C-alpha positions, -999 to 999 in steps of 0.1 A, spaced: 29 354 434 16 332 405 -6 302 400 12 269 394 2 234 383 -25 220 406 -32 254 422 -66 257 438 -91 285 429 -124 293 446 -151 312 428 -179 325 451 -210 331 431 -224 312 401 -241 340 381 -227 350 347 -195 366 361 -187 336 383 -195 309 357 -176 327 330 -146 333 353 -145 295 361 -150 286 325 -122 308 313 -99 296 341 -102 260 329 -103 269 292 -72 292 291 -52 271 317 -57 241 295 -43 260 265 -11 270 283 -7 235 298 -17 244 334 -38 221 355 -61 239 380 -85 228 406 -115 252 405 -143 251 430 -174 272 424 -198 279 453 -234 286 444 -263 277 467 -291 286 442 -308 262 418 -312 282 386 -337 256 372 -363 265 399 -392 288 392 -397 321 410 -375 339 434 -355 309 447 -338 305 413 -340 341 400 -311 365 395 -334 396 394 -325 409 359 -345 418 328 -324 393 308 -315 413 276 -284 402 257 -271 421 227 -264 403 195 -228 414 196 -224 397 230 -240 365 217 -215 365 189 -186 372 213 -196 344 236 -199 321 205 -163 329 196 -153 319 232 -170 285 227 -202 295 246 -230 289 221 -265 298 234 -291 273 221 -327 282 211 -340 268 244 -320 295 263 -327 324 240 -364 332 246 -370 356 217 -350 375 191 -358 412 192 -356 428 158 -373 461 164 -384 486 190 -415 507 196 -409 541 211 -437 554 234 -441 590 245 -469 607 264 -482 630 237 -477 612 203 -486 579 187 -460 551 192 -433 548 166 -423 513 154 -387 512 142 -368 482 128 -334 475 141 -312 502 126 -285 477 115 -292 439 111 -263 430 134 -278 450 163 -306 426 172 -309 415 208 -319 383 225 -340 378 257 -332 352 283 -343 341 318 -315 345 343 -331 318 366 -357 292 360 -381 319 350 -412 332 368 -436 311 386 -454 287 362 -478 258 366 -460 224 367 -450 211 333 -452 244 315 -415 253 316 -402 255 280 -368 271 286 -334 267 302 -319 293 325 -291 314 310 -273 314 343 -279 276 346 -266 270 311 -233 289 318 -229 271 351 -233 237 334 -207 247 308 -182 255 335 -190 221 351 -183 204 318 -149 221 317 -140 204 349 -151 230 375 -164 214 407 -198 231 415 -206 231 452 -243 238 461 -233 254 493 -236 289 508 -203 306 518 -206 317 555 -171 330 561 -140 342 544 -105 346 560 -68 345 553 -44 320 566 -10 327 581 6 326 547 -19 350 532 -39 325 513 -77 329 512 -99 304 531 -136 297 524 -159 284 551 -194 271 547 -206 272 583 -194 239 597 -163 253 613 -141 239 586 -123 259 559 -109 252 524 -77 270 515 -71 283 480 -44 300 460 -69 325 445 -103 337 455 -127 352 429 -157 370 442 -187 371 418 -214 376 444 -235 405 429 -251 435 447 -283 416 456 -267 393 481 -251 399 515 -220 380 505 -201 412 496 -198 420 533 -176 389 536 -151 404 513 -150 436 532 -137 417 562 -107 402 543 -85 433 549 -81 443 513 -98 477 518 -126 466 495 -157 488 495 -190 479 478 -202 497 447 -231 523 451 -265 510 441 -300 522 433 -333 504 434 -350 492 402 -382 472 394 -387 440 374 -420 422 368 -427 391 348 -464 388 337 -478 356 321 -499 365 291 -497 334 268 -480 330 234 -508 345 213 -514 375 236 -477 383 237 -475 381 199 -506 402 194 -497 431 218 -459 431 218 -447 411 188 -409 408 184 -404 443 196 -389 458 227 -412 486 238 -393 517 251 -411 544 271 -399 580 275 -426 593 298 -426 624 319 -427 606 353 -404 619 380 -374 597 389 -381 574 360 -351 573 336 -360 543 315 -388 518 311 -392 489 288 -416 460 282 -398 430 267 -416 399 251 -405 365 262 -426 339 245 -454 335 271 -444 363 294 -438 400 293 -410 415 313 -414 450 327 -382 468 336 -380 502 353 -348 520 359 -343 553 377 -339 570 411 -348 543 436 -380 530 420 -408 526 446 -443 511 446 -460 544 438 -438 550 408 -442 515 395 -480 518 398 -480 551 380 -460 537 351 -481 505 349 -513 525 349 -502 550 323 -523 549 291 -492 543 270 -482 513 291 -518 500 292 -518 501 253 -493 473 253 -515 449 272 -550 435 268 -577 457 285 -588 429 307 -554 425 324 -557 432 361 -524 438 378 -517 448 414 -484 459 430 -476 443 463 -458 415 480 -480 390 462 -488 400 427 -518 386 409 -531 394 374 -563 384 357 -546 365 329 -521 345 348 -493 344 374 -467 372 378 -435 377 396 -419 409 406 -389 422 425 -370 454 433 -334 445 426 -305 467 435 -286 481 405 -249 487 404 -244 524 395 -207 528 402 -174 511 407 -163 493 439 -132 507 457 -102 484 456 -119 452 442 -88 431 446 -60 422 469 -32 396 472 -48 364 458 -83 380 458 -102 397 430 -139 406 425 -157 406 392 -191 414 377 -215 435 398 -192 432 428 -166 453 409 -185 473 383 -213 471 357 -225 490 327 -248 518 338 -284 507 335 -277 481 308 -256 452 296 -247 439 330 -240 405 314 -215 422 290 -197 438 319 -196 404 337 -179 389 306 -154 417 304 -144 418 340 -144 380 344 -120 374 315 -98 404 324 -94 390 359 -86 355 347 -61 367 320 -43 387 347 -42 358 371 -29 333 346 -4 354 326 8 380 351 1 369 387 -23 371 415 -8 398 437 -26 431 444 0 448 423 -7 425 393 -44 432 395 -38 469 400 -17 471 368 -37 448 346 -72 445 359 -80 479 374 -76 497 340 -104 475 327 -127 485 356 -116 522 352 -125 520 315 -161 509 322 -163 535 350 -152 563 325 -178 551 300 -205 551 327 -198 587 334 -206 595 298 -237 573 301 -249 592 331 -248 624 310 -267 607 282 -294 595 305 -296 631 320 -302 644 285 -328 616 279 -347 627 311 -344 663 299 -361 654 267 -388 635 285 -397 667 304 -398 692 275 -427 686 251 -412 704 221 -379 685 224 -397 652 227 -418 659 196 -387 668 176 -370 636 186 -400 615 176 -403 634 143 -366 626 136 -372 589 143 -403 588 121 -384 604 93 -356 579 94 -379 549 86 -374 554 49 -336 558 51 -309 531 49 -299 516 82 -266 534 84 -283 568 81 -309 562 109 -289 583 133 -315 589 161 -329 554 158 -295 539 163 -286 562 192 -318 552 210 -313 516 203 -278 515 215 -286 536 246 -312 511 258 -298 477 247 -261 478 253 -251 472 217 -224 500 219 -205 518 245 -217 552 258 -187 569 243 -196 555 208 -232 567 213 -220 602 223 -197 604 193 -225 596 169 -248 621 186 -222 649 181 -218 645 144 -228 675 123 -254 654 105 -271 642 137 -272 677 152 -285 693 120 -313 667 116 -323 669 152 -325 708 151 -344 706 118 -369 680 132 -374 700 164 -380 733 144 -403 717 119 -423 700 146 -428 733 165 -437 751 132 -462 725 121 -480 727 155 -481 765 154 -493 767 118 -516 737 120 -533 749 152 -519 722 175 -523 693 151 -501 662 155 -472 657 131 -482 636 101 -465 602 109 -464 593 73 -442 622 63 -405 617 68 -384 647 75 -358 657 49 -321 653 52 
């Protein structure tokens, strides 16, 4: 069961996973002398402002992924990359913020808009959608992009997938790739194909884009991603990310609700990142005193789908699996390419995908289990004051060290940006040097507060080691 010359492939979903799958199909097939007819179904217009063009994502891309995409021929121009992030600021509830440069130069990150960006006055758009750019690259490779919503999926008598768009007519294909994401209802269509597919588990997050203006963003956020480790129940991670004129607020945790979002956004540490006159409100329609704002509560993939493939059918990206709480675009790239390589070089049967594609999904799932443990430890540190102070003291002490010796700084950076796998992060956190420095910083922090009568650590004094 293999693809042949002039085989037809349908890709349902035009986000990063779908666009990259279509791109790789055409690119790799051309290299091996195979001519394919690829149709990509995507009803959204990613150039439109606001929810209609949005893919509900914070839009953080690691430098390593930018370089990987460039090696694949996907070069992101400056009009797509909103800002290069070269440092982070760590905020906790009880100590002054700590500004840390990127531990290693190669670990910078880029920020992008997944859709046309938040609502903005006419004529003010100064960017191109990341998703729209990938979709256009697929089109340039010869992919036929159909701006139509898929209404029905089925199998014909020969076991070939059929795609219907609601007019009673179907198109028949030799391979169907699902890249529909967890924030659409299209995954239910794949559950009805008889391949025993079950959707991945999800949790609720929170993303808000607040318009501040270029000067205000630079003054309060600069080129830094602001990371918050606050003792707020159910909140595992929070970040404020600069994007030229806008600030993106991203909250991850246990089903973020309105009350938790308001508690975070009204916390003094959060307020310190914004001008005091900013007036935000959480609700269906968000207004803020300095400009327009968008917000959403996207579903977040927190596990692997069951059986994300069948004969002539395979699901990629969020529909199959994603990196836990970070680097969803990276996971889209990995799964899309793995599925395409399997289809082109090995076959399109369920057994082919089980042998060649499922191990890739399993590898991400295994790493996510390590990630869940790391985030549990992070939450543990947020709750215990003496541990939090020790961690901050260690980070402060590393500012004078060479990049390769900034152990805690790099662990935190990689945990929250997707620049490394969770397994790599865990291995670095288990080295004798890391453990010794963390214990030393925690002990010194506790002693300094006891001897100094509760005084804060001196931020100008690096710890030894």
